[in-house]
N, C-alpha and C positions, 0 to 999 in steps of 0.2 A: 504493500500500500504506500509506503514511504517513497519507494522508487517510482511508482506510478505518478504520484503527485509532484515529485521533483521533475519528472519528464514533462508533465503538463505545464509546470511552472516555466521551464526552459522554452517550451513551445510558445507560450504566451509572450515571453520576451523576444523570441525570434520574430514572431508575427509583428510585434510592435516596432522593432527596429528596422525590419524590412519594409513594412507598409508605410510607417511614418518616416522612414529614411528617405524615400523618394519625395514625400511631401516636403520635408525640410529642404532637400536638395533643390526642388522646384522653387521654393520660396527664396532661397539664396541666389539662384541663377536668374530669377525673373528680370531684374534690371539689366543684366548683362546680355541676355538673349532676346529680350523684348526692347526694341529700339524706340518705340513710340507707345502712346497710351493704348492703342488698339492691340498691338502685339503683346504688351504686358497683360492686358485683360485676357487674351487667349491663353497665356501661360497660367494665370490663376484659374481659369475655367477647367483646365485639365485635372486639377485636384479638387475642384469645388464639390463634386458629388461624393467624394471619398474621405476627405481629411478628418471629419468628425467621427465617422465610423472607424477609421483606423486608430483613433485615440482610445477607442473602447478597449483595445488590447493592453494599454497601459493600466487602465482601471482593473482589468482582469489579472494582470501580472501582479500588481500591488495587492489585490484582494486575495489571490491564491497564496502569496507569500505570508500575508497576515494570518490566513486561516490554517494553512498547512504547516508553516514553519514560523511560529510566533516569536521564538527567541532570536532567530535570524533577522526577522523584521524589526524587532525592538533594537537590536544592536546597530543595524544599518541606518535606520531612520533617526535614531538618537544621535548617532555620530555624524551623519551627513545631512542634518536637518536644514542648514542654511543653503547648500546647493539645491536640495530638493524644493525648498520654498522658492528659490530663484527660478527653477525650472517651471514650477506651477504658475508663477507670475508671468513668465515669458510665454507660456502656453496660452494664458488668458489674453495677452497682448496680440499674439498671433491669431487667435480666434476672432478677436474684434477686427483686426486688419482684414481678414478674409471675408467676414460677414458684412462689414460696413463699407467695403471698398466701393460697391456700386450704389450705396445709399445716398452719398453726398453729391452735390453738384460741383462741376468744375474739375479741371485737370489737376489743380494743385492738391485737392483733397485726395485724389487717387494716388498721386505721387507720394503723399505723406503716408498713406496706407501701405504702399509698396515698400517704402523705406522701413516702416515698422515691421512688415512681414519679413524682410531680408534680415534685419538686425535680430529679431526675436528667433528666427529659425537658426541663424548662425550661433547665437548664444546657447540655445537648447542643445544643438549638436555638440558643441565644445564641452558643455557641462556633462552631458551623458557620456561622452567619450572619456572624459577625465574620471568619472565615477567607475566606468568599466575597467579603466587602467588601475584604479585603486583596488578593485576587487581581485585583480591578478596578483597584486603585491601583498595585500592584507592590511589590517588595521591593528591598533594597539589594544587588542582584546585582553582583558584581565582574567584572573582566575574565576571571577563570578560570571563570566560571559558577557560583561559590559565593556564598552570601549572606554578606556581611561582618558584623562585630560579634562581641562576646563576652559571655558571662554571660547574665543574665536579660533584659537589654535587647534582646538579639538575638532571643529567642524570644517575649517578651511585649510588647516595644515596639510592634510593628505592630498589636497589638490595641487600643492606646490611641489610634489615629488615628480621624479622623472617618469615613472609609469603613468601618472595622470597626464603629464604633458604629451607623452607618446600616444596615449589613448585619445586625447583630444584631437591631435593632428590626424591620426588614422581615421577617426570618426568623421572629421570634416572631408577627408578624401573620399570616404565611402559614400557620404551623403551627396557630394557633388557628382560623383560618377553615377549613382542611382538616379539622381534628378535629371542629369543630362540624358541618360539612356531612356528614362521614362518619357521625357519630352520628345525625343526623336521617335518614340513609338506612338505617341498620342497626338501629334500635331501635323499640320500640313503647312506649306508655304515657307516664308523666310525663317520663322522660328524653328521649323523642322530641319532646315539646312544647317543653321547655326548649332542646333542641338547635336546633330550628327558629328559636326566638326569638334564640338566641345567634348563629346564622349571619347573620341579618338585622342584628343589632346590631354584630357585628364587621365585617361588610362595609361597612355605612354609615359607621361610624367610620373605617375604613381609607380609604374614598373621600375623606372630608374631609381627613384627614391627608396622603394622597398628593397630592391636588390642591394643597394649600398648599405642600408641599415642592417639587412640580414647578414651581409659579409662582415661588417664591423662588429656586430654583437654576437655573431655565430648562432643566430636564432633560425631554426629550421622553419618555424611558423612564418617569419618574415619572408624567407626565401620561397615558401609555398605560396604566400600571398602575392609575391612578385611574379611567380610563374602564372598564377591565375590572372593577374592584371595584364600580363603579356598576351595571354590567350584572348582576353576581352579586347585588347588593342587590335589584334589581328582580325577578330570578328567584326569590330566596329569599322575597320578599314574596308571590309567587303560589303558593308551596308546591311548586314543581317541584324536588324534592330531587336527583334524578339529574343534572339539568342544572346545578344549582348546584355540585354536587361536581365534575362534569366541567369546568365553567368554571374553578373554582379550581385543579384539577389542571393544566389547560392553562396557566394563568397561572404556576404554579410551574415547570412544565417550560420555558416560554418564558424565565423569569428565569434559570434555570440555564444554558440555552443562551446567553443574552446575556452571562453572566459569562465563560464559557469561550471565547467568540468575540469578546469586547469589543475585543481588540487585534489581531484578524485572525490573521496568521501567527505573531505573538508569543504564546507561551503563558505566559511570566513576564516581565513588564516590569521593567527595571532603573530604579530611581529615581535612581541615580547617573549613569548614562550610557545613553541609549537604544541605543547601539551594543553594549552589553554584555547586552542582553536575550536571553533564551532563546527561540529560534524552534522551531516545530514540527519543521522539518527537522533543525536542529542538535541537538535534544534526543532525537531518535528513535534506536531501536536499529538495528543493521545490517540490511541487506536479508535476509540468511539467517535472522536471528533472527525477523524479522517473518513470514517465510514459515512458520517452524516453529510459531509461536504461532497463526498463521491456521488451521493444521490442527487444533489443539486447540480453538480458538474455534468452528470450524464444528461440532464434535461437542458441546461443552459448552453453549454459550449457548442454542441452540434448545431443548435438553432442559430447562434451567432455566425458560425462558419457558413451555413447555408445562406443566410440573409446577405452576408457580405459578398459571397461568390455571385449571388443573383444581382446585386447592385453593380458589380464590375461588368457583368454580362450586359445589363441594360444600357450602361453608359460606355460601351466598348468602342464607339465610333470616334474617329479623330476629330480634334478641334481645329478649325481653320484659322490660321493667323494672317492670311492674306485678305485684303479688302475685296469684297464682292461688289462690282459696279452695279449701280441702281439703274 
């Protein structure tokens, strides 16, 4: 039962980072790939039907963590509460920018919303990347299972580490590549052409950077990521948009799985003493609680998956970024 719920937890995080990943990437790339108000509006419309549904997986991931692994939830949220609050605020700003972009009159209002969308999307990506980097390194978990420290250093200190910085940079690269690949798949006209070029440029640049980092650090994960990025570069060059997007999504999913399974049975490594680390079994809820949420999960999760798949099918047509003559 514990392994089942850990697998479902990882699945929720994978779906969130893949689906919201291209949302964030589109938000960041909007001003660069949309050269005028009409084209930027087309960029926003590509994610308009999906972004709020994609955020459901963040709620699901946090909810499953709380219900199935309460000790893990308590340690993470108490230690990283300031970054988490910042993410929630940025998500709110992003939602307002998306929803109210078409409500105001005038180009200046839409430009303000586009700027807020870009800044909030970039901030969210960097913060989530840093948090994932922290998870691979660990936190100062004490013998009582709680993260030690006081004040701002307890919550912001981990974000100043090298793993957090590396995670932030890699997350930004992944979001940009996902966003460019998604836009090349979902648009026509000038935005489509620029998105194709951006996909190739981002993937080729990422290949070089990841290869250098892999060689310098001796990390086989970095080298594997560089190899995948090279494959996506070659695919993007041939114009096979669906395959490029699928390969990028698979790479992001694999990276998320690698983060959550990096330490095996240990879900939160203690940097103070390995014996104080939180394990999957030790952080899990009681057997009766897991059985109860299993009943709920069997009913809710399949329904959400079916509904979301249906919405993607309904809005599967490309968005035109060229002006249609009247």
